[in-house]
KOLLO-451505 format. One line per 8 residues: number of its first residue (from 1); their letters; for each residue x, y, z of C-alpha. Coordinates in steps of 0.2 Angstrom, whole numbers. Layout:
N
NUM	a	X,Y,Z | ... .
This chain:
91
1	mrraithl	-70,-4,55 | -72,0,36 | -65,18,39 | -50,11,48 | -47,-1,34 | -49,13,21 | -36,23,30 | -24,8,31 .
9	lvwslspv	-27,6,12 | -23,24,8 | -7,23,19 | -1,7,11 | -3,14,-7 | 7,29,-3 | 26,31,-5 | 27,32,14 .
17	gtllnaam	19,15,15 | 31,8,2 | 46,13,12 | 38,6,28 | 34,-10,20 | 52,-11,12 | 59,-8,30 | 48,-22,37 .
25	lftvlvlv	53,-34,23 | 71,-31,27 | 68,-33,45 | 59,-50,43 | 72,-57,31 | 86,-52,44 | 76,-60,58 | 74,-76,49 .
33	gvrwdrpl	92,-78,47 | 97,-69,31 | 114,-60,34 | 112,-41,31 | 128,-40,21 | 122,-52,7 | 119,-44,-10 | 104,-55,-13 .
41	lwlsvaif	95,-47,2 | 98,-30,-4 | 92,-35,-22 | 76,-42,-15 | 72,-26,-6 | 77,-16,-21 | 65,-26,-32 | 51,-24,-20 .
49	vgasayfd	54,-5,-19 | 55,-4,-38 | 39,-14,-41 | 30,-4,-27 | 35,12,-34 | 29,8,-51 | 12,3,-44 | 12,19,-33 .
57	vrayvarr	15,30,-48 | 1,21,-58 | -11,23,-44 | -7,41,-42 | -9,45,-61 | -26,36,-61 | -31,45,-46 | -26,62,-53 .
65	rrgltaye	-35,58,-69 | -51,56,-60 | -49,70,-49 | -50,60,-33 | -41,63,-16 | -31,48,-9 | -45,45,3 | -58,45,-10 .
73	ageavmeh	-48,33,-21 | -47,22,-5 | -66,22,-3 | -68,18,-21 | -57,3,-20 | -66,-3,-4 | -83,-1,-13 | -76,-10,-28 .
81	iwgpapse	-70,-25,-17 | -84,-26,-3 | -98,-16,-11 | -106,0,-5 | -105,5,13 | -121,2,22 | -131,17,25 | -133,24,43 .
89	edg	-151,20,43 | -147,1,40 | -135,0,55 .
């Protein structure tokens, strides 16, 4: 389970994940009744993409400084949040 969550984290912190999340935000807002031709809808999506892009760039720069792959960075985040993975001998 931990490995699957790490993969989801890696994808969500990538530019592909940002675009997918923006598309899902747009879809949900349209499904709840926001008209697609309203400027506020597009502004909301643009702000989301801009903020996400900023965090994506920061994460990429931090990862490159430490010489980590995307998956290694995801594992480091998981370890920071939930502690070290249990060893195979424990499970």
